[in-house]
KOLVOZA-629417 format. One record per atom (N, C-alpha, C, O, CB): atom name; x, y, z. Coordinates in Angstrom, 1 decimal. Glycine has a CB too. Layout:
BEGIN
+----+--------+--------+--------+
| at |      u |      v |      w |
+----+--------+--------+--------+
| CA |      X |      Y |      Z |
...
+----+--------+--------+--------+
***
This chain:
BEGIN
+----+--------+--------+--------+
| at |      u |      v |      w |
+----+--------+--------+--------+
|  N |   17.3 |   -2.3 |  -54.3 |
| CA |   17.4 |   -1.0 |  -53.6 |
|  C |   17.3 |   -1.3 |  -52.1 |
|  O |   16.6 |   -2.2 |  -51.6 |
| CB |   16.3 |    0.0 |  -54.0 |
|  N |   18.0 |   -0.5 |  -51.4 |
| CA |   18.0 |   -0.6 |  -49.9 |
|  C |   18.1 |    0.8 |  -49.3 |
|  O |   18.9 |    1.7 |  -49.8 |
| CB |   19.2 |   -1.5 |  -49.4 |
|  N |   17.4 |    1.1 |  -48.3 |
| CA |   17.4 |    2.3 |  -47.6 |
|  C |   18.1 |    2.1 |  -46.2 |
|  O |   17.6 |    1.2 |  -45.5 |
| CB |   16.0 |    3.0 |  -47.5 |
|  N |   19.1 |    2.9 |  -45.9 |
| CA |   19.8 |    2.7 |  -44.7 |
|  C |   20.6 |    3.9 |  -44.4 |
|  O |   20.8 |    4.8 |  -45.3 |
| CB |   20.8 |    1.4 |  -44.7 |
|  N |   21.0 |    4.1 |  -43.1 |
| CA |   21.9 |    5.2 |  -42.8 |
|  C |   23.2 |    5.0 |  -43.4 |
|  O |   23.7 |    3.9 |  -43.5 |
| CB |   21.9 |    5.4 |  -41.2 |
|  N |   23.9 |    6.1 |  -43.7 |
| CA |   25.3 |    6.0 |  -44.2 |
|  C |   26.1 |    7.0 |  -43.5 |
|  O |   25.7 |    8.0 |  -42.9 |
| CB |   25.3 |    6.3 |  -45.7 |
|  N |   27.4 |    6.7 |  -43.4 |
| CA |   28.4 |    7.6 |  -42.8 |
|  C |   29.5 |    7.8 |  -43.8 |
|  O |   29.9 |    6.9 |  -44.5 |
| CB |   28.9 |    7.0 |  -41.5 |
|  N |   30.0 |    9.0 |  -43.9 |
| CA |   31.1 |    9.3 |  -44.8 |
|  C |   32.4 |    9.2 |  -44.1 |
|  O |   32.5 |    9.7 |  -43.0 |
| CB |   31.0 |   10.7 |  -45.4 |
|  N |   33.4 |    8.5 |  -44.6 |
| CA |   34.7 |    8.4 |  -44.1 |
|  C |   35.6 |    9.2 |  -44.9 |
|  O |   35.7 |    9.1 |  -46.1 |
| CB |   35.2 |    6.9 |  -44.0 |
|  N |   36.3 |   10.2 |  -44.3 |
| CA |   37.3 |   11.0 |  -45.0 |
|  C |   38.7 |   10.6 |  -44.4 |
|  O |   38.9 |   10.9 |  -43.2 |
| CB |   37.0 |   12.5 |  -44.8 |
|  N |   39.5 |   10.0 |  -45.2 |
| CA |   40.8 |    9.5 |  -44.7 |
|  C |   41.9 |   10.2 |  -45.5 |
|  O |   41.8 |   10.4 |  -46.7 |
| CB |   40.9 |    8.0 |  -44.8 |
|  N |   43.0 |   10.5 |  -44.8 |
| CA |   44.1 |   11.2 |  -45.4 |
|  C |   45.3 |   10.2 |  -45.4 |
|  O |   45.6 |    9.6 |  -44.4 |
| CB |   44.5 |   12.5 |  -44.7 |
|  N |   45.9 |   10.1 |  -46.6 |
| CA |   47.1 |    9.2 |  -46.7 |
|  C |   48.0 |    9.7 |  -47.8 |
|  O |   47.7 |   10.7 |  -48.5 |
| CB |   46.6 |    7.7 |  -46.9 |
|  N |   49.0 |    9.0 |  -48.1 |
| CA |   50.0 |    9.4 |  -49.1 |
|  C |   49.7 |    8.5 |  -50.4 |
|  O |   49.0 |    7.5 |  -50.3 |
| CB |   51.4 |    9.2 |  -48.6 |
|  N |   50.3 |    8.9 |  -51.5 |
| CA |   50.1 |    8.2 |  -52.7 |
|  C |   50.6 |    6.7 |  -52.5 |
|  O |   50.0 |    5.8 |  -53.0 |
| CB |   50.9 |    8.8 |  -53.9 |
|  N |   51.7 |    6.6 |  -51.8 |
| CA |   52.3 |    5.3 |  -51.6 |
|  C |   51.4 |    4.4 |  -50.8 |
|  O |   51.5 |    3.1 |  -50.9 |
| CB |   53.7 |    5.4 |  -50.9 |
|  N |   50.6 |    4.9 |  -49.9 |
| CA |   49.8 |    4.1 |  -49.0 |
|  C |   48.3 |    4.0 |  -49.5 |
|  O |   47.5 |    3.3 |  -48.8 |
| CB |   49.8 |    4.6 |  -47.6 |
|  N |   48.0 |    4.7 |  -50.6 |
| CA |   46.6 |    4.7 |  -51.0 |
|  C |   46.0 |    3.3 |  -51.3 |
|  O |   44.9 |    3.0 |  -50.9 |
| CB |   46.4 |    5.6 |  -52.2 |
|  N |   46.7 |    2.5 |  -52.0 |
| CA |   46.2 |    1.2 |  -52.4 |
|  C |   45.9 |    0.4 |  -51.1 |
|  O |   44.9 |   -0.4 |  -51.1 |
| CB |   47.3 |    0.4 |  -53.2 |
|  N |   46.7 |    0.5 |  -50.1 |
| CA |   46.5 |   -0.2 |  -48.8 |
|  C |   45.2 |    0.3 |  -48.2 |
|  O |   44.3 |   -0.5 |  -47.7 |
| CB |   47.6 |    0.0 |  -47.8 |
|  N |   45.0 |    1.6 |  -48.2 |
| CA |   43.8 |    2.2 |  -47.6 |
|  C |   42.5 |    1.7 |  -48.4 |
|  O |   41.5 |    1.3 |  -47.8 |
| CB |   43.9 |    3.7 |  -47.6 |
|  N |   42.6 |    1.8 |  -49.7 |
| CA |   41.5 |    1.4 |  -50.5 |
|  C |   41.1 |   -0.1 |  -50.3 |
|  O |   39.9 |   -0.4 |  -50.1 |
| CB |   41.8 |    1.6 |  -52.0 |
|  N |   42.1 |   -0.9 |  -50.2 |
| CA |   41.8 |   -2.4 |  -50.0 |
|  C |   41.2 |   -2.6 |  -48.6 |
|  O |   40.3 |   -3.4 |  -48.5 |
| CB |   43.2 |   -3.1 |  -50.1 |
|  N |   41.7 |   -1.9 |  -47.6 |
| CA |   41.1 |   -2.1 |  -46.3 |
|  C |   39.7 |   -1.6 |  -46.2 |
|  O |   38.9 |   -2.3 |  -45.6 |
| CB |   42.0 |   -1.3 |  -45.2 |
|  N |   39.4 |   -0.4 |  -46.8 |
| CA |   38.0 |    0.1 |  -46.7 |
|  C |   37.1 |   -0.9 |  -47.5 |
|  O |   36.0 |   -1.2 |  -47.0 |
| CB |   37.9 |    1.5 |  -47.4 |
|  N |   37.5 |   -1.4 |  -48.6 |
| CA |   36.7 |   -2.3 |  -49.4 |
|  C |   36.5 |   -3.6 |  -48.6 |
|  O |   35.4 |   -4.2 |  -48.7 |
| CB |   37.4 |   -2.7 |  -50.8 |
|  N |   37.5 |   -4.1 |  -47.9 |
| CA |   37.4 |   -5.3 |  -47.1 |
|  C |   36.4 |   -5.1 |  -46.0 |
|  O |   35.6 |   -6.1 |  -45.7 |
| CB |   38.8 |   -5.7 |  -46.5 |
|  N |   36.4 |   -4.0 |  -45.3 |
| CA |   35.5 |   -3.8 |  -44.2 |
|  C |   34.1 |   -3.3 |  -44.5 |
|  O |   33.2 |   -3.5 |  -43.7 |
| CB |   36.1 |   -2.8 |  -43.3 |
|  N |   33.9 |   -2.8 |  -45.7 |
| CA |   32.6 |   -2.2 |  -46.1 |
|  C |   31.6 |   -3.3 |  -46.3 |
|  O |   31.9 |   -4.4 |  -46.9 |
| CB |   32.8 |   -1.4 |  -47.4 |
|  N |   30.4 |   -3.1 |  -45.8 |
| CA |   29.3 |   -4.1 |  -45.9 |
|  C |   28.8 |   -4.3 |  -47.3 |
|  O |   28.1 |   -5.3 |  -47.6 |
| CB |   28.2 |   -3.8 |  -45.0 |
|  N |   28.9 |   -3.4 |  -48.2 |
| CA |   28.4 |   -3.5 |  -49.6 |
|  C |   29.3 |   -4.2 |  -50.5 |
|  O |   30.5 |   -4.2 |  -50.3 |
| CB |   28.0 |   -2.1 |  -50.1 |
|  N |   28.8 |   -4.9 |  -51.5 |
| CA |   29.6 |   -5.6 |  -52.5 |
|  C |   30.4 |   -4.6 |  -53.3 |
|  O |   31.5 |   -4.9 |  -53.7 |
| CB |   28.7 |   -6.4 |  -53.4 |
|  N |   29.8 |   -3.4 |  -53.6 |
| CA |   30.5 |   -2.4 |  -54.4 |
|  C |   30.5 |   -1.1 |  -53.6 |
|  O |   29.6 |   -0.3 |  -53.8 |
| CB |   29.9 |   -2.3 |  -55.8 |
|  N |   31.4 |   -0.9 |  -52.7 |
| CA |   31.4 |    0.3 |  -52.0 |
|  C |   31.8 |    1.5 |  -52.8 |
|  O |   32.6 |    1.4 |  -53.8 |
| CB |   32.4 |    0.2 |  -50.7 |
|  N |   31.4 |    2.7 |  -52.5 |
| CA |   31.8 |    3.9 |  -53.2 |
|  C |   33.0 |    4.4 |  -52.5 |
|  O |   33.0 |    4.9 |  -51.4 |
| CB |   30.6 |    5.0 |  -53.1 |
|  N |   34.2 |    4.3 |  -53.2 |
| CA |   35.4 |    4.8 |  -52.7 |
|  C |   36.0 |    5.8 |  -53.8 |
|  O |   36.1 |    5.4 |  -54.9 |
| CB |   36.5 |    3.6 |  -52.5 |
|  N |   36.2 |    7.0 |  -53.4 |
| CA |   36.6 |    8.0 |  -54.3 |
|  C |   37.9 |    8.6 |  -53.7 |
|  O |   38.2 |    8.6 |  -52.5 |
| CB |   35.6 |    9.1 |  -54.4 |
|  N |   38.7 |    9.1 |  -54.7 |
| CA |   40.0 |    9.6 |  -54.3 |
|  C |   40.1 |   11.1 |  -54.8 |
|  O |   39.7 |   11.4 |  -55.9 |
| CB |   41.2 |    8.8 |  -54.9 |
|  N |   40.5 |   12.0 |  -53.9 |
| CA |   40.6 |   13.4 |  -54.2 |
|  C |   42.1 |   13.6 |  -54.3 |
|  O |   42.9 |   13.5 |  -53.4 |
| CB |   40.0 |   14.3 |  -53.2 |
|  N |   42.6 |   14.0 |  -55.5 |
| CA |   44.0 |   14.3 |  -55.7 |
|  C |   44.5 |   15.6 |  -55.0 |
|  O |   43.7 |   16.5 |  -54.7 |
| CB |   44.3 |   14.4 |  -57.2 |
|  N |   45.7 |   15.6 |  -54.6 |
| CA |   46.2 |   16.7 |  -53.8 |
|  C |   47.3 |   17.5 |  -54.6 |
|  O |   48.1 |   18.2 |  -54.1 |
| CB |   46.8 |   16.3 |  -52.5 |
|  N |   47.2 |   17.3 |  -56.0 |
| CA |   48.3 |   18.0 |  -56.8 |
|  C |   48.2 |   19.5 |  -56.6 |
|  O |   49.3 |   20.2 |  -56.6 |
| CB |   48.0 |   17.7 |  -58.3 |
|  N |   47.1 |   20.1 |  -56.4 |
| CA |   47.0 |   21.5 |  -56.1 |
|  C |   46.7 |   21.9 |  -54.7 |
|  O |   46.3 |   22.9 |  -54.4 |
| CB |   45.9 |   22.1 |  -57.0 |
|  N |   47.0 |   20.9 |  -53.8 |
| CA |   46.8 |   21.1 |  -52.4 |
|  C |   47.8 |   22.1 |  -51.7 |
|  O |   48.8 |   22.5 |  -52.3 |
| CB |   46.9 |   19.8 |  -51.7 |
|  N |   47.5 |   22.4 |  -50.5 |
| CA |   48.3 |   23.3 |  -49.7 |
|  C |   49.5 |   22.6 |  -49.3 |
|  O |   49.5 |   21.6 |  -48.6 |
| CB |   47.5 |   23.8 |  -48.4 |
|  N |   50.7 |   23.1 |  -49.6 |
| CA |   52.0 |   22.4 |  -49.4 |
|  C |   52.2 |   22.1 |  -47.9 |
|  O |   52.6 |   21.0 |  -47.6 |
| CB |   53.1 |   23.3 |  -49.8 |
|  N |   51.9 |   23.0 |  -47.0 |
| CA |   52.2 |   22.6 |  -45.5 |
|  C |   51.3 |   21.4 |  -45.1 |
|  O |   51.7 |   20.6 |  -44.3 |
| CB |   51.9 |   23.8 |  -44.6 |
|  N |   50.0 |   21.4 |  -45.6 |
| CA |   49.2 |   20.2 |  -45.3 |
|  C |   49.7 |   19.0 |  -45.9 |
|  O |   49.8 |   17.9 |  -45.2 |
| CB |   47.7 |   20.5 |  -45.8 |
|  N |   50.1 |   19.0 |  -47.1 |
| CA |   50.7 |   17.8 |  -47.8 |
|  C |   51.9 |   17.3 |  -47.0 |
|  O |   52.1 |   16.1 |  -46.8 |
| CB |   51.1 |   18.1 |  -49.2 |
|  N |   52.7 |   18.2 |  -46.5 |
| CA |   53.9 |   17.9 |  -45.8 |
|  C |   53.5 |   17.2 |  -44.4 |
|  O |   54.1 |   16.2 |  -44.0 |
| CB |   54.8 |   19.1 |  -45.5 |
|  N |   52.5 |   17.7 |  -43.8 |
| CA |   52.0 |   17.2 |  -42.6 |
|  C |   51.5 |   15.7 |  -42.8 |
|  O |   51.8 |   14.8 |  -42.0 |
| CB |   50.9 |   18.0 |  -42.0 |
|  N |   50.7 |   15.5 |  -43.9 |
| CA |   50.2 |   14.2 |  -44.1 |
|  C |   51.4 |   13.2 |  -44.3 |
|  O |   51.4 |   12.1 |  -43.8 |
| CB |   49.3 |   14.2 |  -45.4 |
|  N |   52.4 |   13.6 |  -45.1 |
| CA |   53.5 |   12.8 |  -45.4 |
|  C |   54.3 |   12.4 |  -44.1 |
|  O |   54.7 |   11.3 |  -44.0 |
| CB |   54.5 |   13.4 |  -46.4 |
|  N |   54.4 |   13.4 |  -43.2 |
| CA |   55.1 |   13.1 |  -41.9 |
|  C |   54.2 |   12.3 |  -41.0 |
|  O |   54.8 |   11.5 |  -40.1 |
| CB |   55.4 |   14.4 |  -41.2 |
|  N |   52.9 |   12.3 |  -41.1 |
| CA |   52.0 |   11.7 |  -40.2 |
|  C |   51.7 |   10.2 |  -40.5 |
|  O |   51.4 |    9.4 |  -39.6 |
| CB |   50.7 |   12.4 |  -40.1 |
|  N |   51.8 |    9.9 |  -41.8 |
| CA |   51.5 |    8.5 |  -42.2 |
|  C |   52.7 |    7.7 |  -42.1 |
|  O |   53.7 |    7.9 |  -42.6 |
| CB |   51.0 |    8.5 |  -43.7 |
|  N |   52.6 |    6.6 |  -41.3 |
| CA |   53.7 |    5.7 |  -41.1 |
|  C |   53.9 |    4.9 |  -42.3 |
|  O |   53.0 |    4.8 |  -43.1 |
| CB |   53.6 |    4.9 |  -39.8 |
|  N |   55.0 |    4.2 |  -42.4 |
| CA |   55.4 |    3.4 |  -43.6 |
|  C |   54.7 |    2.1 |  -43.6 |
|  O |   55.1 |    1.2 |  -44.4 |
| CB |   56.9 |    3.3 |  -43.7 |
|  N |   53.8 |    1.8 |  -42.7 |
| CA |   53.1 |    0.5 |  -42.6 |
|  C |   53.9 |   -0.5 |  -41.9 |
|  O |   53.7 |   -1.7 |  -42.1 |
| CB |   52.8 |    0.1 |  -44.0 |
|  N |   54.8 |   -0.1 |  -41.1 |
| CA |   55.7 |   -1.1 |  -40.4 |
|  C |   55.0 |   -1.5 |  -39.1 |
|  O |   55.6 |   -2.3 |  -38.3 |
| CB |   57.0 |   -0.5 |  -40.1 |
+----+--------+--------+--------+
***
């Protein structure tokens, strides 16, 4: 057990880029088993989903 301060990271990305985001967070996280959760957007607000898709670059 360890007691320490924690910070929540909320990141927005597309399905196509999720694996990249997950790998990067796991790489940078100080714990051996970081808590990484995904919230699906299947029922999300369409204009927001469109904004995310337009805002996330293709990793180039």
